[in-house]
N, C-alpha and C positions, 0 to 999 in steps of 0.2 A: 864095332865095340858095342857091348849091351848098353842100353839107355841109362842104367843106373850107375855106369862107371864113367860117363862123359864128364869131362872137366867143366868148370862154371861157365867159362866162355870160350868154346872150342873154335878159335879162329882158324885152326888148320882145316876146318870142314870146307872152307871157301877161300878164294884168292883175296889178296888186299891190294887191289891195283891203285895206281895213281889216276886221278880223273883225266879223261881224254878232252880234247878241245870241244868236241861235239858229239851228240848222240842223237839217234832217231827219236828217243823218248827219254824223259827224266821223270822219275818218281821221287818226290820230296817226302822223306819220312821212312825210316828203316824199321818200322814196327811190323806187326802181323799184317796189317792191311797193305802196307807199302810192298813188303816182300812177296805177298800173295798176288798183288797186282803185277808186279815185275815177272814173276813166275808164269802167270797166265797170259801176259803179253807174249812171252817166248813160246809157251806151250800151244795156246789155242790160236795165236795169230801170226806166228813165225817172226816176231819182231824181237830180236835178240841184242841189237845194239842199244841197250837200255843202261841207264845209271840209276841206282837207288842211292840217294844222298841222306845220310843221317848225321846230325850234329854232334852225337855222342857215339856210343856203341850200339851195334844192332840189337834191337829189341830191348832197349834199356829204359824205355818210357812206360807207357800204359801196359804194354805187353808184358813187362816184368812185374807189374803191380796189380794185375787184375785177379780175380778169385775163380777164374777158369771154368765158370759154369756154362753149359751148352744146352739149350732147349729151343723149341719153336712155338710154344703155346701161346702165341700173341692173338689179340682179339680180331683185328682187322684182316680182311682177305690179303691185302697187299703185304702187310707185315708177316703174316703166316707164310705166304709164298716164299718170301726172300730168306726167311729164317729156316724153313723146312728144306729148302734147296741147300743151304749151308749144312744142315744136320745130315742129309744124305751124302754130302761131300765128306763130312767127317768120317763116315763109316768106311769110305773107300780110300781116303788119303794115306793112311799108314802103308798100304801095299803100293799105292801110286808113287809116294815120295820115298818108299823104301826106308822108313824111319818109324820106329815105334815110339809115339809121344803118349802112350798110356791112356788112350781114350777108353773110358770106362762108362758104359750105358747103365748107370745104376738108378736112374730114375729121379725125378724132381717132384716133390709135394710142395703145393701152395696151400697154406693153411687159411681156414675161414674161422673168424671168432665172433662175428655178429650176424644178424639176419641180413644186413646190407652186404656183408662179405659173401654169405651163401648165395644170394641172389646174383651178385656179380660173378662169382666163380661158376655157378651153373650156367649163366649166360655164356661165359667164355668157353666152358666145355661144350656147349651146343655149337658155338661158332667154330670151334676147333674140329668137331666131328664132320661139320658140313665141308670143312677144308681137307678131309681125309687124315687128320692127325690122330695119333693113338693116345687120346686124352680121355680120362675118365673121372667121375665124381666118387669120392670115397666117404663113407660115414666113419664116425670116430673110431668104432671098433675095427674097421678096415684100415685106418690110418695106423692103428697100433700094430697090426700085422706087418705093415710095410716097414715102419720104423718104430720098433718096441720102446725106445728110450724117450719118445715124445711123451710129455705129460698130457694125457687126455682126461684128467680128472674134471668133473664139473664144478669143482670148488675153487679153482684158480681164478685170477682177476680176469682174464680173457680166455674162457674155456674154448677148446677146439671143438668146433661144430661140424667139421668135415674138412675135406680138401680136394683140390685137383691133383691128378697124378698123371705124369707122363713118362712111361717106362723107358722110352728110347732116349730120353735126355741123360745128361751126366756131366762128367768133368773130363779134362785132359791136362797133361803137363805143359803149361804155357810156354816156358823156354824151349822145350823140345819142339813145339809146334813152329816156332820162329826159325830154329835151326834147321828143321826139316825143309821149310820153304826156301831158306837162304841157300842151303846146299843145292837144292833142286834148280834154283834160278842160276846159281853160279855155273853149274854144269851145262846149262843152256847158253851160257855166254854172257850173262848179265853181270855188270860191274857193280859190286857192293862197296861203296865208298863210305868209310866211317870217319868221324871227326872232321865233318865238312858241313858246316852251317850255311844255310841259304840266308844271304843278307838282303837281297833284293832281286828284282826281276829286270831282265833286259827287254826293252820294248822297241818296237818299230811301229809307230802309230797306235792302233788299237789291237796289235797282235804281240804275243810274247815270243821272243826269239832266243831266250836262254835265261839263265840264272847267274847272279853274282854271288859267289860263295867266299868262305874263309880261305879257300884254297885256289882262288882265282875264277875267272868267268868260264862258264860252260854253255855252249850254245845248243839249243834244240827248239824246234817249232812246236813240240808237244810236251807240256809239263803237267803233271797231275800232283795234286796236293793230298797227302794222307798223313797229316800231322796232328790229328786228334785235337786236344785242347788248345793247341797253338795254331790251328787252322785259320782262325779269324785274324790272328797277328800277321801271318803270312799273306792272307788275301788282301789285308789293308795295304801292304807294300805294292799290290798291283792295282790299287784304287778301289777295291770291292769292299763292301760292308756286309759280311755274311750274317744271316739271322741266327746266330748261335751265341750263347754265353757259356763261359768256362767256370767250372766249380771244382773244388776239392772233392775227392771221393776216398774215404778211408777204408782200411781193412786191418784185420790182425790175425795172428796165428798163435796157437798155444804151443806148449811143449809137446813132445811126442807121446803118443798113447797107443795102447793096443787097439786094434780095430773094434769099434763099438757103434759106429754111426754108418748104417749101410746105404744111405741115400743122401740127396740134397733136400734140406727142408727150408722153406721161405715163409715169412709171414710179413705182409705189407702192413698189417694193423699194429703189431707191436715193433715193427722196424728191425728185423734182424733176419739174416739167412745164415745157414751153417751147413758145412759139408766136412768131410775128413779126407785129408790128401793121402796120396799113396804111402808117403813115408809115416803117417800116423798123426801129423798135427791137425788140430781143428782150425778151419778157416772160416772166419766170420766177417760179415759186412753188414752195412745198413744203407741209408739213403745219403744223398749228397749233403755237404755242409750248406748252410742257408746263405752263404755269402759267396760272391764271385771272386776269383782269384787264380793265380798261377802258381802258388806255393804248393810243393808236393807233401803238404801235411795239413792236418785239419784241426778241428776244435776238440777239446778233451771230452766235452759233455756228449758228443756223438759216440765216443767209445764207451763211456760210462753207461749210457742208456742201452746201447746194443748188448752189452755184457749182462745188464740186469735182465733184459728180455730173454737172452739165451739161457740164462740160469733158470728162469721161470718155466720156459719151455722144456728144458733139459736139466732136471735137477742132478743128474749124474755128473754134469759139468761143474758143480759148485767148488770143487777142489782143483780144478785145472788152473794152470798158471799161464798168464800171457807172456809169450816169448818175445814178440816185437809187433809193432804197428807201423803203417806206412800210408802213403796217399799217392793218388794219381790225379790227373787233370782231365775231366770229362767235358766234352762239348755237347751242350744240350740245346736242341732246336725248340721253337715254340710248341710243336706237337709231339715232341719226344720221339720223332722218327728221323732217319738219316736223310742226308742230301747226297746224291751221286749224280753229277750232272756236268755238262759244259757250263762255262761261265760267260758273261758278256764280253770278257777279254779273249779274243780269238786265240786257240791253242792252250788255253789254261782250263784244267778240269779240276773238280773238287770232290773229295770224299770225306764227309765230316757229319757232325750232328748225331752220331750213334749214341751219344750220352753214356749210360751205364751198360749198354748192351753190345759193345764193339767186338769183344773176343769171341763170342758165340758166332758172329757173322763173318769171321775172317774169310772163309772160302768164298762165300757169296759176294762179299764186298770186293775181294780181289777180282773175281770172275766178271762182275758187272763193270767195274771200274776199268778193267782191261779192255773190255768190249767197247766201251764209251770212248776211251782214248784211241783205240785202234780204228774204229769206224766212223767216229764223229757222231754216232747216233746212241741213243739209250738203248739198253737191252730191255726186253719186256719186263724182266724182274725189277729193274730201277726205273722204269718209265713213270710209275707214280711218285717216285722221290725226287722230282725235278724241283729246281729252284723256283720255278714259276708258280708252285702251288701256294706260295705265301702271298701272291697277288691275285690268283684265281680264286682262293678260298678252298680248294680241294685238299684239306688237311687230313692227315691220318693220325688221329688222336690216340696215342699209346701210353699216355700218362699212367693209367691204371695198370698196364702190363709191365711197365718199365721203371716204376718209381723206386721200389726197394728190390723187387725180384729180378736181380741182374742175371 
């Protein structure tokens, strides 16, 4: 069936089994990362007796609430490696999963508005080039050629002094990505169990031997957490205090419009990013709310300020109407980089701390988490993203690349 005719929640694409008493591995969280982890456990490691436990419906959390941006132009080598691996997987996954999730490599612009922005952006461009990424610095006239609707007048409050540009970056349809991984995992024998909330962990000394759920106890000696903003809550049930804090992150969409916005535009300085979805709505977002919490909505002033910034950057949007707003819960680590690692509790693994950048990393997060769970060792890509870096001091500070530019 063509992707534009799929129903809202196509449960017929996968089985809806009851949970078995035990599995070789359990993945907690049925979002993009959890589904990708289960798929790669089966595909890469031959571990098919796997359960994905989701407290609601599949991909109903952050996977349904993100703004779908895919890029790899991060500053540090470790970040560029894991995100660019994901970008290369995005290019081949539609054929591999036999599912068109509308991956559109329309490019991403990161605008610079001050001399400090220019210095920081050119530094990032040079670092990206050393890592082999297709990133360039554009002058204001070149920005206008890539995205003619951006206001590059020198008379605005924060004039555009240039931008970084990654042509291979873009967007994908997030729901369809989740459905693609879910169907592929199901075909390999993975059980996708919805409406099954994990309430506690079953322990034997310092080892996890299963989970207690709203649908009964399920036993397994290998349990992976991929629950995004609720990862720290779950880990606390196992006696772990993860170094992450959860914040609301809001986004909004406009009514449908004719295609007017050919790329993705981000501005850390005025705190807004904008793309146009395949159906025609404008998708906008900004930074996280300034308070911690687990409510899937945020403060009105964040919406107000991002809309003001969007109208200043794109005068053509002045008459656009907001259709709806929503929020997700993002888990932010002290260095704005992820954690993919074993935990001190034997048999328990964690994938969290992605903050605002989780969607774009879906393939690499699943790949590396599956490797770590299957082998008990970190993959080279997630070796730098161990829990131990918060005691060793080997941090990967990506606040500049991840603050607003999701």
